[in-house]
Biopython code that builds the backbone (N, CA, C, O; Angstrom):
import numpy as np
from Bio.PDB.StructureBuilder import StructureBuilder

atoms = [
    (1, "MET", "N", (-2.678, -10.587, 8.017)),
    (1, "MET", "CA", (-2.733, -9.280, 8.532)),
    (1, "MET", "C", (-3.968, -9.155, 9.269)),
    (1, "MET", "O", (-4.902, -9.585, 8.592)),
    (2, "PRO", "N", (-4.355, -8.690, 10.499)),
    (2, "PRO", "CA", (-5.409, -8.648, 10.879)),
    (2, "PRO", "C", (-6.123, -7.026, 10.484)),
    (2, "PRO", "O", (-5.350, -6.105, 10.220)),
    (3, "SER", "N", (-7.511, -6.814, 10.475)),
    (3, "SER", "CA", (-8.256, -5.992, 9.911)),
    (3, "SER", "C", (-7.820, -4.496, 10.348)),
    (3, "SER", "O", (-7.781, -3.485, 9.647)),
    (4, "ASP", "N", (-7.513, -4.652, 11.674)),
    (4, "ASP", "CA", (-7.229, -3.041, 12.328)),
    (4, "ASP", "C", (-6.050, -2.784, 11.804)),
    (4, "ASP", "O", (-5.988, -1.679, 11.266)),
    (5, "VAL", "N", (-5.169, -3.370, 11.777)),
    (5, "VAL", "CA", (-3.681, -3.464, 11.139)),
    (5, "VAL", "C", (-3.630, -3.054, 9.882)),
    (5, "VAL", "O", (-2.865, -2.182, 9.471)),
    (6, "LYS", "N", (-4.606, -3.787, 9.084)),
    (6, "LYS", "CA", (-4.747, -3.139, 7.623)),
    (6, "LYS", "C", (-5.419, -1.505, 7.572)),
    (6, "LYS", "O", (-5.188, -0.668, 6.700)),
    (7, "ALA", "N", (-5.981, -1.404, 8.334)),
    (7, "ALA", "CA", (-7.011, -0.015, 8.572)),
    (7, "ALA", "C", (-6.008, 1.017, 8.706)),
    (7, "ALA", "O", (-5.922, 1.942, 7.898)),
    (8, "VAL", "N", (-5.157, 0.866, 9.828)),
    (8, "VAL", "CA", (-4.250, 1.784, 10.242)),
    (8, "VAL", "C", (-3.197, 1.934, 8.929)),
    (8, "VAL", "O", (-3.118, 3.018, 8.352)),
    (9, "LEU", "N", (-2.450, 0.856, 8.529)),
    (9, "LEU", "CA", (-1.737, 1.012, 7.349)),
    (9, "LEU", "C", (-2.309, 1.608, 6.134)),
    (9, "LEU", "O", (-1.569, 2.203, 5.351)),
    (10, "SER", "N", (-3.778, 1.475, 5.880)),
    (10, "SER", "CA", (-4.561, 1.975, 4.937)),
    (10, "SER", "C", (-4.464, 3.690, 4.930)),
    (10, "SER", "O", (-4.186, 4.414, 3.974)),
    (11, "LEU", "N", (-4.797, 4.080, 6.354)),
    (11, "LEU", "CA", (-4.786, 5.418, 6.225)),
    (11, "LEU", "C", (-3.368, 6.213, 6.579)),
    (11, "LEU", "O", (-3.304, 7.421, 6.350)),
    (12, "ILE", "N", (-2.504, 5.671, 7.008)),
    (12, "ILE", "CA", (-1.168, 6.105, 6.925)),
    (12, "ILE", "C", (-0.669, 6.180, 5.106)),
    (12, "ILE", "O", (0.037, 7.109, 4.714)),
    (13, "THR", "N", (-0.992, 5.450, 4.475)),
    (13, "THR", "CA", (-0.635, 5.059, 2.912)),
    (13, "THR", "C", (-1.309, 6.258, 2.281)),
    (13, "THR", "O", (-0.755, 7.000, 1.471)),
    (14, "LEU", "N", (-2.777, 6.409, 2.799)),
    (14, "LEU", "CA", (-3.617, 7.520, 1.860)),
    (14, "LEU", "C", (-2.501, 8.952, 2.254)),
    (14, "LEU", "O", (-1.779, 9.519, 1.434)),
    (15, "VAL", "N", (-2.613, 9.242, 3.507)),
    (15, "VAL", "CA", (-2.109, 10.194, 4.121)),
    (15, "VAL", "C", (-0.914, 10.679, 3.363)),
    (15, "VAL", "O", (-0.840, 11.799, 2.858)),
    (16, "VAL", "N", (0.062, 9.716, 3.316)),
    (16, "VAL", "CA", (1.634, 9.802, 2.808)),
    (16, "VAL", "C", (1.302, 10.484, 1.388)),
    (16, "VAL", "O", (1.815, 11.529, 0.989)),
    (17, "ALA", "N", (0.397, 9.747, 0.729)),
    (17, "ALA", "CA", (0.107, 9.588, -0.582)),
    (17, "ALA", "C", (-0.204, 11.267, -1.153)),
    (17, "ALA", "O", (0.342, 11.925, -2.040)),
    (18, "VAL", "N", (-1.363, 11.595, -0.173)),
    (18, "VAL", "CA", (-1.627, 12.865, -0.289)),
    (18, "VAL", "C", (-0.729, 14.037, -0.213)),
    (18, "VAL", "O", (-0.702, 15.013, -0.961)),
    (19, "ALA", "N", (0.073, 13.746, 0.924)),
    (19, "ALA", "CA", (0.947, 14.820, 1.473)),
    (19, "ALA", "C", (2.203, 14.704, 0.056)),
    (19, "ALA", "O", (2.633, 15.774, -0.375)),
    (20, "PHE", "N", (2.557, 13.783, -0.388)),
    (20, "PHE", "CA", (3.629, 13.957, -1.504)),
    (20, "PHE", "C", (3.184, 14.492, -2.915)),
    (20, "PHE", "O", (3.886, 15.033, -3.769)),
    (21, "ALA", "N", (1.541, 14.139, -2.948)),
    (21, "ALA", "CA", (1.084, 15.054, -4.028)),
    (21, "ALA", "C", (0.992, 16.036, -3.980)),
    (21, "ALA", "O", (1.224, 16.689, -4.998)),
    (22, "TYR", "N", (0.550, 16.780, -2.601)),
    (22, "TYR", "CA", (0.680, 18.296, -2.662)),
    (22, "TYR", "C", (2.070, 18.987, -2.641)),
    (22, "TYR", "O", (2.246, 20.180, -2.890)),
    (23, "TRP", "N", (3.099, 18.033, -2.292)),
    (23, "TRP", "CA", (4.382, 18.360, -2.245)),
    (23, "TRP", "C", (4.957, 18.308, -3.937)),
    (23, "TRP", "O", (5.561, 19.212, -4.514)),
    (24, "GLU", "N", (4.665, 17.319, -4.351)),
    (24, "GLU", "CA", (4.623, 17.521, -6.241)),
    (24, "GLU", "C", (4.157, 18.510, -6.584)),
    (24, "GLU", "O", (4.922, 19.078, -7.363)),
    (25, "ARG", "N", (2.991, 19.212, -6.357)),
    (25, "ARG", "CA", (2.384, 20.055, -6.764)),
    (25, "ARG", "C", (3.128, 21.468, -6.465)),
    (25, "ARG", "O", (3.263, 22.263, -7.395)),
    (26, "ALA", "N", (3.530, 21.726, -5.380)),
    (26, "ALA", "CA", (4.012, 22.572, -4.849)),
    (26, "ALA", "C", (5.857, 23.004, -5.463)),
    (26, "ALA", "O", (6.447, 24.080, -5.364)),
    (27, "THR", "N", (6.206, 22.050, -5.904)),
    (27, "THR", "CA", (7.433, 21.999, -6.336)),
    (27, "THR", "C", (7.323, 22.418, -8.024)),
    (27, "THR", "O", (8.355, 22.775, -8.593)),
    (28, "GLY", "N", (6.275, 22.367, -8.634)),
    (28, "GLY", "CA", (6.173, 22.681, -10.032)),
    (28, "GLY", "C", (5.763, 21.358, -10.775)),
    (28, "GLY", "O", (5.650, 21.341, -12.000)),
    (29, "ASN", "N", (5.585, 20.452, -10.135)),
    (29, "ASN", "CA", (5.235, 18.962, -10.960)),
    (29, "ASN", "C", (3.825, 18.806, -10.806)),
    (29, "ASN", "O", (3.496, 17.697, -10.385)),
    (30, "GLY", "N", (2.892, 19.623, -11.035)),
    (30, "GLY", "CA", (1.469, 19.532, -10.939)),
    (30, "GLY", "C", (0.972, 18.180, -11.580)),
    (30, "GLY", "O", (0.151, 17.458, -11.013)),
    (31, "ARG", "N", (1.603, 17.858, -12.960)),
    (31, "ARG", "CA", (1.031, 16.848, -13.623)),
    (31, "ARG", "C", (0.897, 15.690, -12.995)),
    (31, "ARG", "O", (0.098, 14.831, -13.369)),
    (32, "LEU", "N", (1.890, 15.529, -11.694)),
    (32, "LEU", "CA", (1.676, 14.022, -10.961)),
    (32, "LEU", "C", (0.800, 13.797, -9.771)),
    (32, "LEU", "O", (0.547, 12.766, -9.148)),
    (33, "PHE", "N", (0.356, 15.177, -9.603)),
    (33, "PHE", "CA", (-0.633, 14.901, -8.209)),
    (33, "PHE", "C", (-1.714, 13.896, -8.582)),
    (33, "PHE", "O", (-2.112, 13.230, -7.627)),
    (34, "TRP", "N", (-2.298, 13.630, -9.805)),
    (34, "TRP", "CA", (-3.510, 12.544, -9.687)),
    (34, "TRP", "C", (-2.762, 11.123, -9.797)),
    (34, "TRP", "O", (-3.234, 10.145, -9.218)),
    (35, "PHE", "N", (-1.702, 11.044, -10.478)),
    (35, "PHE", "CA", (-0.992, 10.069, -10.498)),
    (35, "PHE", "C", (-0.339, 9.535, -9.048)),
    (35, "PHE", "O", (-0.440, 8.336, -8.790)),
    (36, "VAL", "N", (0.256, 10.332, -8.210)),
    (36, "VAL", "CA", (0.575, 10.032, -6.975)),
    (36, "VAL", "C", (-0.978, 9.658, -6.054)),
    (36, "VAL", "O", (-0.992, 8.677, -5.310)),
    (37, "VAL", "N", (-1.656, 10.141, -6.137)),
    (37, "VAL", "CA", (-3.081, 10.029, -5.333)),
    (37, "VAL", "C", (-3.651, 8.631, -5.747)),
    (37, "VAL", "O", (-4.043, 7.872, -4.861)),
    (38, "GLY", "N", (-3.705, 8.297, -6.955)),
    (38, "GLY", "CA", (-4.197, 7.455, -7.576)),
    (38, "GLY", "C", (-3.518, 5.820, -7.367)),
    (38, "GLY", "O", (-4.040, 4.705, -7.374)),
    (39, "PHE", "N", (-2.111, 6.301, -7.184)),
    (39, "PHE", "CA", (-1.216, 4.942, -6.808)),
    (39, "PHE", "C", (-1.364, 4.521, -5.529)),
    (39, "PHE", "O", (-1.346, 3.354, -5.139)),
    (40, "GLY", "N", (-1.506, 5.468, -4.910)),
    (40, "GLY", "CA", (-1.939, 5.581, -3.178)),
    (40, "GLY", "C", (-3.105, 4.611, -2.797)),
    (40, "GLY", "O", (-3.160, 3.691, -1.980)),
    (41, "VAL", "N", (-4.391, 5.346, -4.026)),
    (41, "VAL", "CA", (-5.695, 4.392, -3.677)),
    (41, "VAL", "C", (-5.349, 3.160, -4.042)),
    (41, "VAL", "O", (-5.731, 2.308, -3.240)),
    (42, "PHE", "N", (-4.612, 2.655, -5.200)),
    (42, "PHE", "CA", (-4.494, 1.700, -5.622)),
    (42, "PHE", "C", (-3.602, 0.585, -4.850)),
    (42, "PHE", "O", (-3.774, -0.632, -4.917)),
    (43, "ALA", "N", (-2.665, 1.231, -4.145)),
    (43, "ALA", "CA", (-2.080, 0.248, -3.286)),
    (43, "ALA", "C", (-2.948, -0.154, -1.916)),
    (43, "ALA", "O", (-2.831, -1.177, -1.241)),
    (44, "VAL", "N", (-3.816, 0.926, -1.728)),
    (44, "VAL", "CA", (-4.678, 0.384, -0.487)),
    (44, "VAL", "C", (-5.601, -0.343, -0.821)),
    (44, "VAL", "O", (-5.985, -1.151, 0.025)),
    (45, "VAL", "N", (-6.245, -0.320, -2.085)),
    (45, "VAL", "CA", (-7.283, -1.570, -2.425)),
    (45, "VAL", "C", (-6.602, -2.725, -2.676)),
    (45, "VAL", "O", (-7.211, -3.751, -2.371)),
    (46, "ALA", "N", (-5.429, -2.862, -3.182)),
    (46, "ALA", "CA", (-4.752, -4.062, -3.452)),
    (46, "ALA", "C", (-4.313, -4.677, -2.376)),
    (46, "ALA", "O", (-4.097, -5.883, -2.500)),
    (47, "MET", "N", (-4.052, -4.014, -0.996)),
    (47, "MET", "CA", (-3.770, -4.416, 0.277)),
    (47, "MET", "C", (-5.118, -5.246, 0.853)),
    (47, "MET", "O", (-4.999, -6.285, 1.502)),
    (48, "TRP", "N", (-6.151, -4.763, 0.591)),
    (48, "TRP", "CA", (-7.299, -5.216, 0.997)),
    (48, "TRP", "C", (-7.931, -6.390, 0.035)),
    (48, "TRP", "O", (-8.633, -7.265, 0.542)),
    (49, "VAL", "N", (-7.684, -6.375, -1.216)),
    (49, "VAL", "CA", (-8.389, -7.422, -2.054)),
    (49, "VAL", "C", (-7.358, -8.682, -2.241)),
    (49, "VAL", "O", (-7.871, -9.796, -2.344)),
    (50, "PHE", "N", (-6.013, -8.573, -2.289)),
    (50, "PHE", "CA", (-5.310, -9.442, -2.784)),
    (50, "PHE", "C", (-4.688, -10.152, -1.174)),
    (50, "PHE", "O", (-3.957, -9.391, -0.541)),
    (51, "PRO", "N", (-4.929, -11.360, -0.632)),
    (51, "PRO", "CA", (-4.187, -11.891, 0.600)),
    (51, "PRO", "C", (-2.908, -12.262, 0.488)),
    (51, "PRO", "O", (-2.357, -12.727, -0.509)),
    (52, "GLU", "N", (-2.265, -11.953, 1.977)),
    (52, "GLU", "CA", (-0.950, -12.433, 2.079)),
    (52, "GLU", "C", (-0.787, -13.528, 1.466)),
    (52, "GLU", "O", (-1.709, -14.256, 1.099)),
    (53, "ALA", "N", (0.785, -13.806, 1.250)),
    (53, "ALA", "CA", (1.333, -14.873, 0.810)),
    (53, "ALA", "C", (1.512, -15.943, 1.962)),
    (53, "ALA", "O", (2.239, -15.444, 2.821)),
    (54, "VAL", "N", (1.183, -17.030, 2.253)),
    (54, "VAL", "CA", (1.847, -17.959, 3.250)),
    (54, "VAL", "C", (1.966, -19.507, 2.928)),
    (54, "VAL", "O", (1.449, -20.243, 2.087)),
    (55, "GLY", "N", (2.749, -19.658, 3.821)),
    (55, "GLY", "CA", (3.230, -20.926, 3.373)),
    (55, "GLY", "C", (2.406, -21.956, 4.089)),
    (55, "GLY", "O", (1.752, -21.708, 5.101)),
    (56, "LYS", "N", (2.472, -23.026, 3.552)),
    (56, "LYS", "CA", (1.840, -24.329, 3.982)),
    (56, "LYS", "C", (2.458, -25.142, 5.079)),
    (56, "LYS", "O", (3.618, -25.504, 4.878)),
    (57, "LYS", "N", (1.832, -25.524, 6.306)),
    (57, "LYS", "CA", (2.664, -25.956, 7.087)),
    (57, "LYS", "C", (2.799, -27.734, 6.337)),
    (57, "LYS", "O", (1.886, -28.420, 5.877)),
    (58, "GLY", "N", (4.263, -28.060, 6.452)),
    (58, "GLY", "CA", (5.132, -29.057, 6.051)),
    (58, "GLY", "C", (5.203, -28.855, 4.511)),
    (58, "GLY", "O", (5.251, -29.826, 3.756)),
    (59, "ASP", "N", (5.209, -27.669, 4.098)),
    (59, "ASP", "CA", (5.995, -27.390, 2.513)),
    (59, "ASP", "C", (7.211, -27.811, 2.746)),
    (59, "ASP", "O", (7.832, -27.584, 3.784)),
    (60, "LYS", "N", (7.752, -28.658, 1.480)),
    (60, "LYS", "CA", (9.043, -29.054, 1.390)),
    (60, "LYS", "C", (10.300, -28.291, 0.986)),
    (60, "LYS", "O", (11.494, -28.571, 1.090)),
    (61, "THR", "N", (9.330, -26.721, 0.252)),
    (61, "THR", "CA", (10.492, -26.278, -0.296)),
    (61, "THR", "C", (11.009, -25.324, 0.748)),
    (61, "THR", "O", (11.899, -24.573, 0.349)),
    (62, "ARG", "N", (10.674, -25.212, 1.868)),
    (62, "ARG", "CA", (11.578, -24.376, 3.115)),
    (62, "ARG", "C", (12.268, -25.334, 3.827)),
    (62, "ARG", "O", (11.688, -26.376, 4.130)),
    (63, "PRO", "N", (13.520, -25.127, 4.170)),
    (63, "PRO", "CA", (14.517, -26.198, 4.513)),
    (63, "PRO", "C", (14.308, -26.225, 6.131)),
    (63, "PRO", "O", (14.769, -27.147, 6.804)),
    (64, "ASN", "N", (13.605, -25.183, 6.679)),
    (64, "ASN", "CA", (13.513, -25.471, 8.272)),
    (64, "ASN", "C", (12.018, -25.368, 8.501)),
    (64, "ASN", "O", (11.634, -24.542, 9.329)),
    (65, "ALA", "N", (10.956, -26.264, 7.731)),
    (65, "ALA", "CA", (9.755, -26.377, 8.216)),
    (65, "ALA", "C", (9.560, -27.295, 9.201)),
    (65, "ALA", "O", (8.442, -27.442, 9.695)),
]
sb = StructureBuilder()
sb.init_structure("model")
sb.init_model(0)
sb.init_chain("A")
sb.init_seg("    ")
for serial, (resi, resn, name, xyz) in enumerate(atoms, 1):
    if name == "N":
        sb.init_residue(resn, " ", resi, " ")
    sb.init_atom(name, np.array(xyz, "f"), 0.0, 1.0, " ", f" {name:<3s}", serial, name[0])
structure = sb.get_structure()
């Protein structure tokens, strides 16, 4: 995945995580605030650290390779 796409996706992920965390706090589930924020940060870090899984050209496990 190109770096610019990862950056935009990372920003969207963090915004959604923070918005969801504030929503959880507003509905009375304040204990989940840091869990949701932490999970969002973990998802972004994992997206940047671990590469995409791609098949090799000529891989025999795919029928239409």
